[in-house]
C-alpha positions as CSV (number, residue, x, y, z in Angstrom):
1,M,2.4,-53.4,15.1
2,R,-0.8,-55.4,14.6
3,S,-3.7,-53.3,13.4
4,C,-7.1,-53.4,15.0
5,S,-10.5,-52.7,13.6
6,E,-12.5,-49.7,14.7
7,S,-14.9,-51.9,16.7
8,I,-11.9,-53.4,18.6
9,Y,-10.7,-49.9,19.6
10,F,-14.2,-49.1,20.8
11,I,-14.4,-52.3,22.9
12,K,-10.9,-51.6,24.4
13,V,-11.8,-48.1,25.4
14,T,-15.1,-49.1,26.8
15,N,-13.6,-51.8,28.9
16,A,-10.8,-49.5,30.0
17,E,-13.5,-47.0,31.2
18,K,-15.2,-49.9,33.1
19,L,-11.9,-50.7,34.7
20,L,-11.3,-47.1,35.6
21,T,-14.7,-46.9,37.3
22,L,-14.0,-50.1,39.3
23,L,-10.7,-48.8,40.4
24,K,-12.1,-45.4,41.5
25,D,-15.0,-47.1,43.4
26,N,-12.5,-49.3,45.2
27,S,-9.8,-46.8,45.7
28,P,-9.6,-47.3,49.6
29,Y,-8.7,-50.9,49.0
30,L,-6.0,-50.3,46.4
31,P,-2.2,-50.0,47.2
32,A,-0.7,-46.5,47.2
33,N,1.6,-47.3,44.3
34,C,-1.5,-47.9,42.1
35,K,-2.5,-44.2,42.0
36,S,0.0,-43.1,39.4
37,V,-0.8,-46.0,37.1
38,I,-4.5,-45.2,37.4
39,S,-3.8,-41.6,36.6
40,E,-2.0,-42.6,33.4
41,L,-4.8,-45.0,32.5
42,E,-7.3,-42.2,32.7
43,M,-5.1,-39.9,30.6
44,T,-4.5,-42.6,28.0
45,I,-8.2,-43.3,27.6
46,S,-8.8,-39.6,27.0
47,I,-6.0,-39.5,24.4
48,I,-7.4,-42.5,22.5
49,K,-11.0,-41.1,22.5
50,T,-9.7,-37.8,21.1
51,Q,-7.6,-39.7,18.5
52,N,-10.7,-41.7,17.5
53,A,-12.7,-38.6,16.7
54,T,-9.8,-37.1,14.7
55,I,-9.2,-40.3,12.8
56,H,-12.9,-40.4,11.8
57,Q,-12.7,-36.8,10.5
58,K,-9.4,-37.5,8.6
59,K,-10.8,-40.7,7.1
60,Q,-13.7,-38.7,5.7
61,L,-11.4,-36.0,4.3
62,Y,-9.4,-38.8,2.6
63,S,-12.5,-40.3,1.2
64,D,-13.6,-36.9,-0.1
65,A,-10.2,-36.3,-1.7
66,V,-10.3,-39.7,-3.5
67,E,-13.8,-39.1,-4.8
68,N,-12.7,-35.6,-6.1
69,L,-9.8,-37.2,-7.9
70,K,-12.1,-39.8,-9.5
71,R,-14.5,-37.0,-10.5
72,I,-11.7,-35.1,-12.3
73,F,-10.6,-38.2,-14.2
74,I,-13.8,-40.1,-14.8
75,K,-17.1,-38.8,-13.3
76,R,-17.5,-35.2,-14.2
77,D,-19.1,-34.0,-17.4
78,D,-15.8,-32.5,-18.4
79,A,-13.6,-35.3,-16.9
80,I,-10.2,-36.0,-18.4
81,R,-11.4,-39.4,-19.8
82,K,-14.4,-37.8,-21.6
83,R,-12.2,-35.0,-23.0
84,L,-9.8,-37.6,-24.4
85,S,-12.6,-39.4,-26.3
86,C,-13.5,-36.1,-27.9
87,I,-9.9,-35.3,-28.7
88,G,-9.3,-38.7,-30.2
89,A,-12.4,-38.3,-32.4
90,F,-11.3,-34.8,-33.6
91,I,-7.8,-36.0,-34.5
92,K,-9.2,-39.0,-36.5
93,E,-11.6,-36.9,-38.3
94,H,-9.1,-34.2,-39.3
95,F,-6.0,-36.3,-39.9
96,G,-7.5,-39.7,-40.8
97,K,-7.8,-42.8,-38.7
98,T,-4.4,-44.2,-39.8
99,S,-2.5,-41.0,-39.6
100,Q,0.5,-40.7,-37.3
101,E,-1.3,-38.1,-35.2
102,A,-4.3,-40.4,-34.7
103,L,-2.2,-43.4,-33.9
104,L,-0.2,-41.4,-31.3
105,I,-3.4,-40.0,-29.6
106,S,-5.0,-43.5,-29.6
107,D,-1.9,-44.9,-28.0
108,F,-1.8,-42.3,-25.2
109,I,-5.5,-42.8,-24.6
110,S,-5.1,-46.5,-24.3
111,Q,-2.2,-46.2,-21.9
112,I,-4.2,-43.7,-19.7
113,R,-7.1,-46.1,-19.5
114,G,-4.8,-49.0,-18.8
115,A,-2.9,-47.2,-16.1
116,N,-6.2,-47.0,-14.1
117,R,-6.4,-50.8,-13.7
118,I,-5.4,-51.3,-10.1
119,H,-5.7,-55.0,-9.4
120,N,-6.5,-56.5,-6.0
121,V,-3.0,-57.5,-4.7
122,G,-4.4,-60.0,-2.1
123,N,-2.7,-59.8,1.3
124,S,-0.5,-56.7,0.6
125,S,-0.8,-53.8,2.9
126,I,-3.2,-50.9,2.5
127,E,-0.2,-48.6,2.1
128,N,0.9,-50.7,-0.9
129,N,-2.5,-50.4,-2.5
130,I,-2.6,-46.7,-2.0
131,N,0.9,-46.4,-3.4
132,Q,-0.2,-48.3,-6.5
133,A,-3.2,-46.0,-6.9
134,Y,-0.9,-42.9,-6.5
135,L,1.5,-44.2,-9.1
136,S,-1.4,-45.0,-11.4
137,Y,-2.7,-41.4,-11.3
138,I,0.8,-40.0,-11.6
139,T,1.2,-42.1,-14.7
140,Q,-2.1,-40.9,-16.1
141,I,-1.2,-37.3,-15.5
142,Q,2.2,-37.7,-17.3
143,L,0.5,-39.4,-20.2
144,F,-2.2,-36.6,-20.3
145,S,0.7,-34.1,-20.3
146,S,2.1,-35.9,-23.4
147,V,-1.3,-35.5,-25.1
148,I,-1.3,-31.8,-24.5
149,T,2.3,-31.5,-25.8
150,L,1.3,-33.4,-29.0
151,L,-1.7,-31.1,-29.5
152,E,0.4,-28.0,-29.0
153,G,2.7,-29.3,-31.7
154,L,-0.2,-29.4,-34.1
155,K,-0.5,-25.6,-33.7
156,N,-3.3,-24.1,-35.9
157,A,-4.3,-27.6,-37.1
158,Y,-5.9,-28.2,-33.7
159,T,-8.9,-25.9,-33.7
160,V,-11.8,-27.0,-31.6
161,L,-15.1,-25.2,-30.9
162,D,-15.6,-26.9,-27.5
163,K,-13.7,-24.6,-25.0
164,T,-13.1,-27.5,-22.6
165,L,-10.9,-29.1,-25.3
166,S,-8.7,-26.1,-25.8
167,I,-5.0,-26.3,-24.8
168,L,-5.6,-23.7,-22.0
169,A,-8.5,-25.8,-20.6
170,L,-6.5,-29.0,-20.8
171,K,-3.6,-27.5,-19.0
172,A,-6.0,-26.2,-16.3
173,I,-7.5,-29.6,-15.6
174,K,-4.1,-31.2,-15.6
175,K,-3.1,-28.7,-12.9
176,E,-6.3,-29.5,-11.0
177,A,-5.5,-33.3,-11.3
178,I,-2.0,-32.8,-9.9
179,E,-3.3,-30.8,-6.9
180,A,-6.1,-33.3,-6.3
181,N,-3.6,-36.3,-6.4
182,D,-1.3,-34.5,-4.0
183,T,-4.2,-33.9,-1.6
184,V,-5.1,-37.6,-1.6
185,I,-1.5,-38.5,-0.7
186,T,-1.1,-35.8,2.0
187,T,-4.5,-36.6,3.6
188,Y,-3.7,-40.4,3.6
189,S,-0.3,-39.8,5.1
190,E,-1.9,-37.8,7.9
191,Y,-4.5,-40.4,8.4
192,L,-1.9,-43.2,8.6
193,L,0.2,-41.3,11.1
194,L,-2.9,-40.7,13.3
195,K,-3.7,-44.5,13.2
196,N,-0.2,-45.4,14.1
197,N,-0.2,-43.0,17.1
198,R,-3.5,-44.5,18.2
199,A,-2.1,-48.0,17.9
200,K,0.8,-47.0,20.2
201,A,-1.6,-45.5,22.7
202,C,-3.7,-48.6,22.6
203,T,-0.6,-50.8,23.3
204,R,0.2,-48.6,26.3
205,L,-3.4,-49.0,27.5
206,S,-3.0,-52.8,27.5
207,E,0.3,-52.5,29.3
208,L,-1.2,-50.3,32.0
209,T,-4.1,-52.7,32.4
210,Q,-1.6,-55.5,33.1
211,E,0.3,-53.4,35.6
212,I,-2.9,-52.6,37.4
213,K,-4.0,-56.2,37.5
214,S,-0.7,-57.2,38.9
215,L,-0.8,-54.5,41.6
216,V,-4.4,-55.4,42.5
217,K,-3.6,-59.1,42.7
218,A,-0.7,-58.4,45.1
219,T,-3.0,-56.8,47.6
220,S,-5.2,-58.8,50.0
221,T,-7.6,-56.0,50.9
222,I,-9.6,-55.7,47.7
223,R,-12.8,-57.7,47.7
224,K,-12.9,-60.9,45.7
225,T,-15.9,-59.8,43.5
226,E,-14.3,-56.6,42.4
227,F,-11.0,-58.4,41.8
228,R,-12.8,-60.9,39.6
229,L,-14.4,-58.1,37.6
230,I,-11.1,-56.4,37.1
231,K,-9.4,-59.6,36.2
232,N,-11.9,-60.5,33.5
233,L,-11.8,-57.2,31.6
234,K,-10.0,-57.7,28.3
235,I,-8.1,-54.6,27.1
């Protein structure tokens, strides 16, 4: 099903409302079998307008969820990325830059930073881009979990004064990241379902318009000016 921009949906609904007004104003000239189609047209317009409002709300919720996930990983003062830099510095200082511990931590940090490189995939679908982003964050969370496991293995050798770098604090932000990522995917799935339902309703709107135009064209009682206005409306 071909997707439409928000402006196109607005134009379609606006034109459909103009059509509905013309039909109601000229109801005495319309054939009897036109009434049920007009009724469905009115109902479909109402459905799409309600869907539009819901979609805008869901889109904002999705945007907020994505922003929250970015904050957890990158933007906050205690973001995962910033904690990793401090952890890496601590390990290098206490075990040496060429130690196995330092090399392992550096490798995990490099992989986490590399997993965030989501490239533009050209003409691929939005769903594919979102899926790539989802997998990217899942990978980062898994790698971060490996960092925590490594630090737990150091036991008393890993003693930090900064409470945000403690094992307990790292596990807490990992849990927060998992929940935030799940929220992004859930919200996006709901957003996509709403858009698909609206696209189906919009297709039905176009079908109803064509049915109405055919019915109007078949009658000789409607005035030419009104018929021309109905005929020229693009929905």
